[in-house]
C-alpha positions as CSV (number, residue, x, y, z in Angstrom):
1,M,77.7,80.7,120.4
2,M,80.5,80.4,117.6
3,P,83.1,77.6,117.9
4,S,86.1,78.3,119.2
5,S,88.0,76.8,115.8
6,V,86.3,79.4,113.6
7,R,87.8,82.8,113.3
8,V,85.9,85.9,113.2
9,L,88.4,87.6,110.9
10,D,90.4,85.8,108.5
11,P,94.0,86.0,108.3
12,S,94.1,88.4,105.1
13,E,91.4,90.8,106.8
14,R,93.5,91.0,109.8
15,I,96.5,91.8,107.8
16,A,94.8,94.3,105.5
17,E,93.2,96.0,108.6
18,V,96.6,96.4,110.3
19,L,98.0,97.8,107.1
20,F,95.3,100.1,106.7
21,G,95.7,101.6,110.3
22,L,99.5,101.7,110.0
23,I,99.5,103.5,106.7
24,M,96.9,106.0,108.0
25,V,99.1,106.8,111.0
26,L,102.2,106.8,108.8
27,T,100.7,109.8,106.8
28,F,100.9,111.8,110.0
29,T,104.3,110.7,111.3
30,G,105.6,111.2,107.9
31,S,104.5,114.6,107.4
32,L,106.1,115.8,110.6
33,S,109.5,118.3,110.2
34,I,112.6,116.9,111.9
35,A,114.3,120.3,111.8
36,D,111.4,122.4,113.0
37,A,109.1,120.2,115.0
38,G,108.7,121.2,118.7
39,A,106.8,119.4,121.6
40,N,103.5,121.2,120.7
41,D,104.0,119.7,116.8
42,V,104.5,116.1,118.3
43,R,101.3,116.7,120.7
44,V,99.5,118.1,117.5
45,M,100.6,115.0,115.5
46,L,99.8,112.3,118.1
47,I,96.3,113.8,118.7
48,G,95.7,114.1,115.0
49,A,97.0,110.4,114.3
50,L,94.9,109.0,117.2
51,G,91.8,110.7,116.2
52,C,92.0,110.0,112.7
53,N,92.7,106.1,113.1
54,L,89.9,106.2,115.9
55,A,87.5,107.6,113.3
56,W,88.6,105.4,110.5
57,G,88.6,102.5,112.5
58,L,84.7,103.5,113.6
59,I,83.9,103.6,109.8
60,D,85.8,100.4,108.5
61,A,83.7,98.5,111.4
62,V,80.4,100.0,109.9
63,L,81.3,99.1,106.2
64,Y,82.2,95.6,107.5
65,L,79.0,95.3,108.8
66,M,77.4,96.4,105.7
67,G,79.4,93.9,103.8
68,C,78.4,91.1,106.0
69,L,74.7,92.1,105.6
70,A,75.1,92.5,101.8
71,E,76.8,88.8,101.8
72,R,73.9,87.2,103.5
73,G,71.4,89.1,101.4
74,R,73.2,87.4,98.1
75,D,73.3,84.0,99.9
76,R,69.5,84.2,100.7
77,Q,69.0,85.3,97.0
78,T,71.1,82.2,95.8
79,Y,69.2,80.1,98.2
80,R,65.8,81.2,97.1
81,A,66.7,80.8,93.2
82,V,68.1,77.3,93.8
83,R,64.9,76.1,95.4
84,H,62.7,77.7,92.6
85,A,65.0,76.6,90.0
86,A,63.0,75.8,86.8
87,D,64.9,72.5,85.7
88,P,68.2,70.6,87.6
89,E,70.2,72.1,84.9
90,Q,69.5,75.6,86.2
91,A,70.1,74.8,89.8
92,R,73.5,73.2,88.9
93,R,74.4,76.3,87.5
94,L,73.3,78.2,90.5
95,I,75.0,76.1,92.9
96,A,78.4,76.1,91.0
97,A,78.2,79.9,90.7
98,A,78.1,79.9,94.4
99,L,81.1,77.7,95.4
100,P,84.8,78.4,94.8
101,P,86.0,77.7,91.0
102,I,88.6,75.2,92.6
103,L,85.8,73.1,94.2
104,V,83.4,73.1,91.3
105,Q,85.9,71.1,89.2
106,V,85.4,68.1,91.6
107,F,81.8,68.2,91.8
108,E,80.2,65.8,89.6
109,P,76.5,66.7,88.2
110,E,75.1,64.1,90.5
111,A,76.5,65.8,93.5
112,L,75.0,68.9,92.6
113,D,71.6,67.2,92.2
114,R,72.0,66.0,95.5
115,A,72.5,69.4,97.2
116,H,69.5,70.8,95.1
117,L,67.5,68.0,96.7
118,R,68.6,68.7,100.2
119,L,68.4,72.5,99.6
120,R,64.6,72.2,98.8
121,H,64.1,70.1,101.8
122,L,65.4,72.9,104.3
123,P,63.2,75.1,106.0
124,M,62.7,78.6,104.3
125,P,65.1,81.1,105.8
126,M,63.3,83.8,108.0
127,A,62.6,87.2,105.8
128,G,65.3,89.8,105.9
129,A,69.0,89.4,106.2
130,R,70.1,89.9,109.7
131,L,73.6,90.2,111.3
132,S,75.0,87.8,114.1
133,A,77.0,87.9,117.1
134,S,80.1,86.7,114.8
135,D,79.4,89.6,112.6
136,W,79.5,92.2,115.5
137,R,82.7,90.6,116.9
138,G,84.4,90.8,113.6
139,A,83.3,94.6,113.6
140,C,84.9,94.9,116.8
141,G,87.8,93.3,115.5
142,V,88.3,95.7,112.7
143,F,87.9,98.8,114.6
144,F,90.7,97.3,117.2
145,L,93.2,96.4,114.6
146,V,92.7,99.6,112.7
147,F,93.1,101.9,116.0
148,L,95.9,99.7,118.0
149,A,97.9,99.9,114.6
150,T,98.7,103.4,115.8
151,F,100.4,102.8,119.2
152,P,103.4,101.0,118.1
153,V,104.5,103.7,115.5
154,A,103.5,106.5,118.2
155,V,105.2,105.2,121.4
156,P,108.8,106.3,120.5
157,F,107.1,110.1,120.4
158,L,105.9,109.5,123.9
159,L,109.1,108.1,125.2
160,V,112.1,110.1,123.4
161,E,112.4,113.8,123.7
162,S,114.4,114.4,120.9
163,V,112.1,114.4,118.0
164,P,115.0,113.4,115.2
165,T,115.6,110.3,117.5
166,A,112.0,109.4,118.1
167,M,111.3,109.8,114.1
168,R,114.0,107.1,113.6
169,L,113.0,105.0,116.1
170,S,109.2,105.3,114.8
171,N,110.0,104.7,111.2
172,G,112.1,101.5,112.4
173,V,109.1,100.1,114.1
174,A,107.0,101.0,111.0
175,V,109.3,99.0,108.7
176,L,109.4,96.1,111.0
177,M,105.7,96.2,111.1
178,L,105.2,96.1,107.2
179,F,107.9,93.6,107.0
180,A,105.9,91.3,109.3
181,A,102.7,91.9,107.7
182,G,104.4,91.3,104.4
183,C,105.8,88.1,105.4
184,A,102.2,86.9,106.8
185,Y,100.8,87.5,103.5
186,G,103.2,85.8,101.8
187,R,103.0,82.7,103.8
188,L,99.2,82.9,103.2
189,V,99.3,83.1,99.5
190,G,102.1,80.5,99.4
191,R,105.1,82.6,98.5
192,R,108.6,83.6,99.5
193,P,107.5,85.5,103.0
194,A,111.0,87.4,102.8
195,A,110.3,88.7,99.4
196,W,106.9,89.8,100.0
197,G,108.0,91.3,103.5
198,V,110.3,93.4,101.5
199,S,107.5,94.4,98.7
200,M,105.4,95.6,101.3
201,V,107.7,97.9,102.9
202,A,108.4,99.3,99.7
203,L,104.4,99.5,98.8
204,G,103.5,100.6,102.2
205,S,106.2,103.6,101.9
206,A,104.9,104.7,98.4
207,L,101.5,104.7,99.5
208,V,102.6,106.8,102.5
209,A,104.3,109.2,100.4
210,L,101.5,109.3,97.5
211,T,99.1,110.2,100.5
212,I,101.0,112.8,102.0
213,A,101.6,114.4,98.6
214,L,97.8,114.3,97.4
215,G,97.2,116.2,100.9
216,G,95.9,113.1,103.0
């Protein structure tokens, strides 16, 4: 069982998946003509938006699992390479390459040698990288984040009969979601949340416009 303090998806992954789902649904709502759209057009748009995010949620979940498996494979290769290093200097380089650069700066060579020694006394891993329960939970999280990002933007079209009013409400919700995601990302990278919120609204709008222009 995974400890409750460990997050399946880190904050940057959650923000990225919400943005992905949000931009996908905005390409559908943004292509709806306010002047000419009727009830049938809105229904087709909603079905298309939900279906598209459902499909991309599944695709993104599969890609997430593939990424987890590849990462496990790289970890295993590094572990084997360290165990079979020809000399201590090679082992130090391999261990240092596997660590974040900021941590490498605080490790003395003796600490890397101790890590090498401990790794050599650990049992060899089983053959073949495998997915863990945490990986599957992460894939489910990816799917639901992409898919559920559709609903806040789509709800106005379900509740409001006037297409122009629903469009304005939908766009307002989208702007708020983009701003919130930008603020969260700004806090994550240690920058001004409000400035990143405004930047995310501008970036999201530009990406949606570009996607629509390219026929997405």
